[in-house]
C-alpha positions as CSV (number, residue, x, y, z in Angstrom):
1,M,-14.4,-7.0,5.3
2,R,-10.7,-8.1,4.5
3,P,-9.3,-4.8,3.2
4,L,-7.0,-4.5,0.0
5,T,-3.5,-4.3,0.7
6,R,-0.5,-5.6,0.4
7,V,0.9,-5.4,3.9
8,P,0.3,-8.3,6.5
9,L,-2.9,-8.3,8.7
10,T,-3.7,-8.9,11.7
11,P,-7.5,-9.2,13.0
12,L,-8.1,-7.4,16.5
13,E,-9.7,-9.2,18.9
14,P,-11.9,-8.7,21.2
15,D,-9.6,-8.4,24.2
16,D,-6.8,-7.0,22.3
17,G,-5.4,-3.9,24.0
18,W,-2.4,-1.7,23.9
19,C,-0.1,-0.6,27.0
20,D,-0.2,3.0,27.5
21,A,1.8,2.7,31.2
22,P,5.2,4.1,31.4
23,G,7.1,2.0,33.6
24,D,5.0,-1.3,32.5
25,R,7.6,-3.8,30.7
26,N,5.0,-3.9,27.6
27,Y,4.9,-0.2,27.7
28,N,4.2,1.0,23.8
29,R,3.4,-2.6,23.1
30,K,0.1,-5.0,22.0
31,V,-1.1,-6.5,25.2
32,K,-4.4,-8.9,26.1
33,H,-7.1,-7.8,28.1
34,P,-7.4,-7.7,31.1
35,Y,-3.9,-6.5,31.3
36,P,-2.9,-5.4,34.8
37,A,-1.4,-1.6,34.1
38,S,-3.1,0.6,32.1
39,A,-3.9,0.0,27.9
40,E,-6.0,1.2,25.7
41,R,-8.9,-1.1,24.4
42,M,-8.3,-1.7,20.6
43,W,-11.8,-3.3,20.2
44,R,-14.1,-0.3,20.4
45,E,-17.8,0.5,20.3
46,D,-17.2,3.8,18.3
47,H,-15.7,1.6,15.2
48,L,-12.2,4.5,15.5
49,Y,-9.9,1.1,15.2
50,D,-11.8,-1.1,13.1
51,V,-9.1,-0.3,10.6
52,V,-5.5,1.0,12.3
53,I,-2.4,1.0,11.2
54,V,0.4,0.6,13.9
55,L,3.5,3.4,13.1
56,D,6.7,2.9,14.5
57,H,6.8,5.7,16.6
58,N,8.7,4.8,19.9
59,E,9.0,1.6,18.8
60,R,13.0,1.0,18.5
61,P,14.7,2.0,21.0
62,R,11.4,2.3,23.0
63,V,11.7,5.0,25.4
64,Q,9.6,4.7,28.5
65,G,7.2,8.0,28.4
66,G,8.3,8.8,24.7
67,G,4.7,8.4,23.6
68,S,2.6,5.2,22.9
69,A,-0.4,3.9,20.5
70,V,0.7,6.2,17.8
71,F,-1.8,4.8,14.9
72,I,-3.5,5.9,11.8
73,H,-6.9,5.1,11.9
74,C,-10.6,5.8,11.2
75,A,-11.9,9.5,12.7
76,R,-14.3,10.6,14.3
77,P,-17.5,12.4,13.1
78,G,-16.5,16.1,12.4
79,F,-12.6,15.3,12.8
80,P,-12.2,16.2,16.4
81,P,-8.0,16.2,17.2
82,T,-6.4,12.9,18.3
83,A,-4.6,12.1,21.2
84,G,-1.9,12.3,19.2
85,C,-2.8,9.6,16.0
86,I,-3.8,10.7,12.8
87,A,-7.2,9.9,11.5
88,F,-8.8,9.2,8.1
89,R,-12.5,8.8,6.9
90,R,-12.6,5.3,6.9
91,A,-13.1,5.2,3.1
92,D,-10.2,7.2,2.5
93,L,-8.1,4.6,4.9
94,L,-8.8,1.9,3.0
95,R,-7.8,3.3,0.0
96,L,-4.3,4.2,1.6
97,L,-4.1,0.6,2.3
98,T,-4.1,-0.3,-1.2
99,R,-1.2,1.6,-2.0
100,L,0.8,0.2,0.7
101,E,3.5,-2.4,0.7
102,A,5.5,-4.0,3.5
103,G,8.6,-1.5,3.8
104,T,6.8,1.5,2.7
105,V,7.7,4.8,5.0
106,V,5.2,7.1,6.3
107,R,6.4,10.5,6.9
108,I,4.2,13.1,8.4
109,A,4.9,16.5,7.4
110,P,5.6,19.2,10.4
111,W,2.9,21.2,9.2
112,M,0.0,19.2,9.8
113,R,1.0,19.3,13.8
114,P,-1.7,21.1,15.6
115,A,-0.7,24.8,16.4
């Protein structure tokens, strides 16, 4: 089902990935699998990326090794830590999407960082 939102949506495809290989020309960019360098799979059996918001972390300028694949996505049961992303219950993430529009700025408060 297509989420309700005013931001542009791009449906995931089974071969979608996100390059996380420092030194690769596509570091911190969407790629297609199979990909010759390390790239996270966006199409996942655990459904964490069924709804994902790509943040502009390390986008412009893109710094090799400065962090890649930083998203807002669905949380695992029990809310274990992510690898640098922000995770919400799916229902809360879908509700957040209804409030976003092109140009919305998402700020992450410093107090939310792990201790």
